[in-house]
C-alpha positions as CSV (number, residue, x, y, z in Angstrom):
1,M,18.3,-3.4,187.6
2,R,19.3,-3.3,183.9
3,P,17.5,-1.0,181.4
4,N,15.3,-2.6,178.9
5,I,17.4,-1.9,175.8
6,G,15.0,-3.7,173.4
7,L,12.1,-1.5,174.4
8,S,14.2,1.7,174.0
9,T,15.2,0.6,170.5
10,K,11.6,-0.2,169.5
11,L,10.5,3.3,170.7
12,A,13.4,5.0,168.9
13,L,12.8,3.4,165.5
14,P,9.3,4.9,164.9
15,R,10.6,8.3,165.8
16,C,13.5,8.0,163.3
17,S,11.1,6.8,160.7
18,V,8.8,9.8,161.3
19,Q,11.8,12.2,161.0
20,V,12.9,10.5,157.8
21,H,9.5,10.9,156.3
22,K,9.4,14.6,157.3
23,N,12.8,15.2,155.7
24,L,11.7,13.4,152.5
25,D,8.5,15.5,152.4
26,I,10.5,18.7,152.8
27,M,12.9,17.6,150.0
28,F,10.0,16.8,147.6
29,E,8.4,20.1,148.4
30,L,11.6,21.9,147.5
31,I,11.9,20.0,144.3
32,T,8.3,20.8,143.4
33,T,8.9,24.5,144.2
34,F,12.1,24.7,142.1
35,K,10.1,23.2,139.1
36,L,8.2,26.5,139.1
37,I,11.4,28.0,137.6
38,T,11.8,27.0,134.0
39,T,15.0,25.7,132.4
40,T,15.3,29.0,130.4
41,E,15.0,31.0,133.6
42,W,17.7,28.9,135.3
43,L,20.0,29.4,132.3
44,R,19.4,33.1,132.4
45,L,20.2,33.2,136.1
46,G,23.4,31.3,135.5
47,L,24.4,33.6,132.7
48,L,23.6,36.7,134.8
49,Y,25.6,35.4,137.7
50,S,28.6,34.6,135.4
51,H,28.2,38.1,133.8
52,L,28.4,39.7,137.2
53,G,31.5,37.7,138.2
54,L,33.3,38.5,135.0
55,C,32.5,42.2,135.4
56,I,33.9,42.2,138.9
57,F,37.1,40.5,137.9
58,A,37.6,43.0,134.9
59,I,37.0,46.1,137.0
60,S,39.2,44.9,139.8
61,S,42.1,44.2,137.3
62,I,41.7,47.6,135.7
63,L,41.6,49.5,139.0
64,K,44.6,47.6,140.3
65,T,46.6,48.5,137.1
66,D,45.4,52.1,137.2
67,I,46.6,52.6,140.7
68,A,49.9,50.9,139.9
69,L,50.4,53.1,136.9
70,F,49.6,56.2,138.8
71,F,52.4,55.4,141.3
72,G,54.8,54.1,138.7
73,H,54.8,50.5,140.1
74,V,53.9,48.5,137.0
75,T,56.1,46.8,134.4
76,H,55.7,46.2,130.7
77,D,54.9,42.5,131.3
78,E,52.3,43.3,133.9
79,L,50.6,45.9,131.6
80,A,50.6,43.4,128.8
81,A,49.2,40.6,131.0
82,T,46.4,42.9,132.3
83,A,45.5,44.0,128.7
84,K,45.3,40.3,127.6
85,S,43.2,39.2,130.6
86,V,40.8,42.1,130.3
87,S,40.4,41.5,126.5
88,V,39.4,37.9,127.3
89,L,37.0,39.0,130.0
90,L,35.4,41.6,127.6
91,L,34.8,38.9,125.0
92,L,33.2,36.7,127.6
93,L,31.1,39.6,128.8
94,W,29.9,40.2,125.2
95,A,29.0,36.5,124.9
96,T,27.1,36.2,128.1
97,G,25.5,39.7,127.7
98,L,24.2,39.0,124.1
99,T,22.9,35.6,125.2
100,I,20.9,37.2,128.0
101,I,19.6,39.8,125.6
102,Y,18.5,37.1,123.2
103,I,16.7,35.3,125.9
104,D,14.9,38.5,126.9
105,T,14.2,40.0,123.5
106,G,14.9,37.5,120.8
107,F,16.9,40.3,119.2
108,L,13.5,41.7,118.0
109,P,14.0,45.4,117.0
110,S,10.5,46.3,118.2
111,I,11.5,45.1,121.7
112,L,15.0,46.4,121.7
113,M,14.0,49.9,120.7
114,T,11.6,50.2,123.6
115,N,14.2,49.3,126.3
116,S,16.0,52.6,127.0
117,K,18.3,51.1,129.7
118,L,19.4,48.3,127.4
119,L,20.2,50.7,124.6
120,L,22.3,52.8,127.0
121,K,24.1,49.7,128.1
122,L,24.8,48.6,124.5
123,M,26.0,52.1,123.6
124,C,28.3,52.2,126.7
125,V,29.8,48.7,126.0
126,C,30.3,49.6,122.3
127,M,32.2,52.7,123.3
128,L,34.2,50.6,125.9
129,T,35.1,48.1,123.2
130,L,36.2,50.7,120.6
131,N,38.2,52.6,123.2
132,G,39.8,49.3,124.3
133,I,41.0,48.7,120.7
134,L,42.5,52.1,120.7
135,L,44.2,51.5,124.0
136,H,45.7,48.2,123.0
137,H,46.9,49.3,119.6
138,I,48.0,52.9,120.2
139,S,48.0,54.0,123.8
140,F,49.8,51.0,125.3
141,P,52.6,51.0,122.7
142,V,53.2,54.7,123.6
143,L,53.5,53.7,127.3
144,T,55.9,50.8,126.6
145,N,58.2,52.4,124.0
146,N,61.8,52.9,125.0
147,S,62.3,56.5,124.0
148,G,61.4,57.8,127.4
149,R,59.6,60.8,125.9
150,I,55.9,61.4,125.6
151,T,54.7,64.2,123.2
152,A,51.8,66.6,124.0
153,G,49.5,64.8,121.6
154,E,50.4,61.4,123.1
155,S,49.8,62.8,126.6
156,V,46.3,63.8,125.6
157,L,45.7,60.4,124.0
158,L,46.9,58.5,127.1
159,V,44.8,60.4,129.7
160,V,41.6,60.4,127.5
161,T,41.7,56.8,126.5
162,G,42.6,55.7,130.1
163,A,39.9,57.8,131.7
164,L,37.3,56.6,129.1
165,S,38.2,53.0,129.8
166,T,37.9,53.1,133.6
167,S,34.8,55.3,133.6
168,H,33.0,53.2,131.0
169,W,33.7,49.9,132.9
170,L,32.2,51.5,136.0
171,L,29.3,53.0,134.1
172,A,28.5,49.7,132.4
173,A,28.3,48.1,135.8
174,F,26.1,50.9,137.2
175,V,23.7,50.8,134.3
176,G,23.4,47.0,134.5
177,M,22.3,47.2,138.2
178,S,20.1,50.3,137.9
179,R,16.7,49.1,137.1
180,P,15.0,52.6,137.6
181,L,16.9,53.9,134.6
182,G,14.6,51.8,132.4
183,R,11.7,54.1,133.2
184,L,13.5,57.1,131.6
185,P,13.2,57.9,127.9
186,F,16.3,57.1,125.8
187,A,16.7,60.8,124.8
188,T,17.2,61.7,128.4
189,L,19.7,58.9,129.0
190,F,21.5,59.7,125.8
191,S,21.9,63.4,126.9
192,A,23.1,62.3,130.3
193,Y,25.6,59.9,128.7
194,G,26.9,62.7,126.4
195,L,27.4,65.0,129.4
196,F,29.1,62.1,131.3
197,V,31.6,61.5,128.4
198,L,32.3,65.2,128.1
199,T,33.0,65.5,131.8
200,V,35.3,62.5,131.8
201,V,37.3,63.8,128.8
202,V,37.7,67.4,130.3
203,S,38.6,66.1,133.7
204,S,41.2,63.7,132.3
205,L,43.2,66.6,130.9
206,F,44.1,67.7,134.4
207,F,46.1,64.5,134.9
208,I,48.5,65.2,132.1
209,P,51.1,66.6,134.5
210,T,51.2,63.2,136.3
211,L,52.3,61.3,133.1
212,S,55.9,61.8,134.1
213,R,55.5,59.2,136.8
214,V,53.2,56.7,135.1
215,K,55.7,55.4,132.6
216,P,55.9,51.6,133.2
217,V,59.3,50.2,133.9
218,A,60.9,47.5,131.7
219,S,60.6,43.9,132.9
220,S,63.3,42.8,135.3
221,N,63.6,39.6,133.2
222,P,63.8,40.7,129.6
223,A,63.4,38.1,126.9
């Protein structure tokens, strides 16, 4: 006895139709739910995600170069390439960060001055940027010169600027994710920041003896 194929098909079609309608209802419900989030909020979320990604790439590049420098496994070209890429990442971080701040505050001084965490983040990033300029124009040329000798003053410059760079990248990331810091007054955060900088500077001086092995080697393919 052959099965009634026509009857089975007729029974299956209504079931498929019901399932399709259920899927469409779920889709429309999701679309309606997503509409609760405004375009500005979506934009801010995208900027925040991009900002986080850029920060991760920058910190990973810096830590990788720091480790290579410490063990003397970095060339002039690699150091220059890292400096260039981190500079670009820092510019992009400034752009995304300032855009997020504008969305949140409109750059109104009355709002900015009441956000202690934001003020600390701006202070940290400004220090990071100024120290980066010092690194690129003074510290890196000292590392890449061909004299093979580093004076006492240059040693202090190298360890301090290097330590401030790495520590401020990590601090900026920490402040960005630490929402509870916003409940503290700016005076407290400023005092803690000053103590942090002092600790970093003093601690960096203990690494001066290691400078004899952090000198980057010349590129194997000189121009």
